[in-house]
C-alpha positions in Angstrom: -118.4 -92.9 164.2 -121.6 -91.0 164.5 -124.2 -90.4 161.8 -127.4 -88.3 162.1 -130.1 -88.9 159.6 -132.9 -86.3 159.2 -135.9 -86.8 156.9 -138.7 -84.3 156.4 -141.8 -84.4 154.1 -140.9 -87.8 152.6 -144.2 -89.5 153.2 -144.4 -93.1 154.3 -143.0 -93.5 157.9 -142.1 -97.2 157.2 -140.0 -96.2 154.2 -138.4 -93.4 156.2 -137.3 -95.9 159.0 -136.0 -98.3 156.3 -134.0 -95.5 154.7 -132.6 -94.3 158.0 -131.4 -97.9 158.9 -129.8 -98.3 155.5 -128.0 -95.0 155.7 -126.8 -95.7 159.3 -125.4 -99.0 158.1 -123.5 -97.4 155.3 -121.7 -95.1 157.7 -121.2 -97.7 160.5 -117.5 -98.2 159.7 -116.7 -94.7 158.7 -114.8 -92.4 161.0 -115.9 -89.0 162.0 -119.3 -87.3 162.4 -121.7 -87.4 159.5 -125.0 -85.9 158.8 -127.5 -86.8 156.1 -130.6 -84.6 155.5 -133.3 -85.6 153.1 -136.0 -83.0 152.4 -139.1 -83.9 150.4 -141.3 -81.4 148.6 -145.1 -81.2 148.5 -144.8 -79.4 145.2 -143.0 -82.2 143.2 -141.6 -85.7 143.4 -138.0 -84.7 144.2 -136.1 -85.1 147.5 -133.1 -83.0 148.1 -130.3 -84.9 149.9 -127.3 -83.3 151.6 -124.4 -85.2 153.2 -121.9 -83.5 155.4 -118.9 -85.0 157.2 -115.4 -84.6 158.5 -112.7 -82.6 156.7 -115.4 -80.2 155.2 -117.0 -83.0 153.2 -120.2 -81.8 151.6 -122.3 -83.3 148.8 -125.8 -82.7 147.5 -128.0 -84.8 145.3 -131.6 -84.6 144.0 -133.5 -87.9 144.3 -136.1 -88.2 141.6 -139.1 -90.3 142.6 -140.3 -91.0 139.1 -136.8 -92.5 138.3 -137.1 -94.9 141.3 -134.6 -92.9 143.4 -136.8 -93.0 146.5 -136.4 -96.8 146.8 -134.1 -97.8 149.7 -131.7 -99.9 147.5 -131.3 -97.1 145.1 -130.7 -94.5 147.8 -128.2 -96.8 149.4 -126.3 -97.1 146.1 -126.3 -93.4 145.5 -125.1 -92.6 149.1 -122.4 -95.3 148.9 -121.0 -93.7 145.7 -121.1 -90.2 147.1 -119.1 -90.8 150.3 -115.3 -91.6 150.5 -114.2 -95.2 150.9 -114.1 -96.5 154.5 -111.1 -95.5 156.6 
């Protein structure tokens, strides 16, 4: 298992580290190489998240800040729903 987490323009470095740790934990028991990229915007309160993985897995999601989707537990729940069950 390997997961790479990239975050750009998301603001608070402490929040960024917490999100990285949570995402790494979600992928800890999953096989294959995974990549999660979260890109913030200076123009609005949206983060674009893209997850890629083995077997051509690819998912995208827009995290809306005003809906609380920048909070680590919410991001964890969304990521967990987006990826296949552990194998």
